[in-house]
N, C-alpha and C positions, 0 to 999 in steps of 0.2 A: 499132785505135783506135776504131772505131765500135761494135764488139760490146759493150764495157763500157757505153756510153751506152744502147744498146738494152736490155741486161739491167737497168740501173738504172731505166729507164723503166717496166718491168713492164707492167701493163695499159694504160699510156698510150703504149706503143710504137706508132708509126705515127700517133699523134694529137698528142702533145706535140712531137715532133721528126719533122718530115716531110722536111726537106732538110738537107744538110750541104755546105758549100763549103770545100774545102781550098785556101787561098790559096798556101801554101808547104809543101813536104814534103821535108825534107832527110833522106835515109836514109844518107848517106855522111858524110864529114868536113865541117866548116864550110866554106862556100864564100864567105867574105867578100871584098869587094874591097879593093884596096890603100888606098883612102881611107875605109874604114869608120870608123876611129877619129876622123878629122877631121869626117866627116859627122855622126857621132853627137853629137860635142860641139857642132857648129854647130846641130843640130836640138833637142838636149835640154838643152844648157847646162852639161854637165859631162863630164869625161873618163871613158870607160867602162873603161879599163885597170885601175884599182884594184878594179873590181867584177867582173871576169871570173871570179874564183874562185866567185862565187855560182852560175854556170852548173853548176859541179861539186858544188853543194850545200854549199859552205863558207860560214860566217858571216863577214862582213866588218864590222868595227867592232862591231856588235851585231845581234841578230835583229830589233830594232825598225827598223833602217835597211836592211833587206834589199831594199827596193824602190828604193834609190838615195838620193842626197843630198837 
């Protein structure tokens, strides 16, 4: 994950990007909790279920609305 960033930085590597913090790194299957759907709607104001195909790269409704309602 970091190697492409360093390669893109070219001569700025080590100057433009000095630190990287990975808050979450899921390398297996999604590990969502049983209440994820409810918590998402509570915090974001809409149901995530119709938008789950976006995770697989599918367009839902239109490309323009790809970031949610």
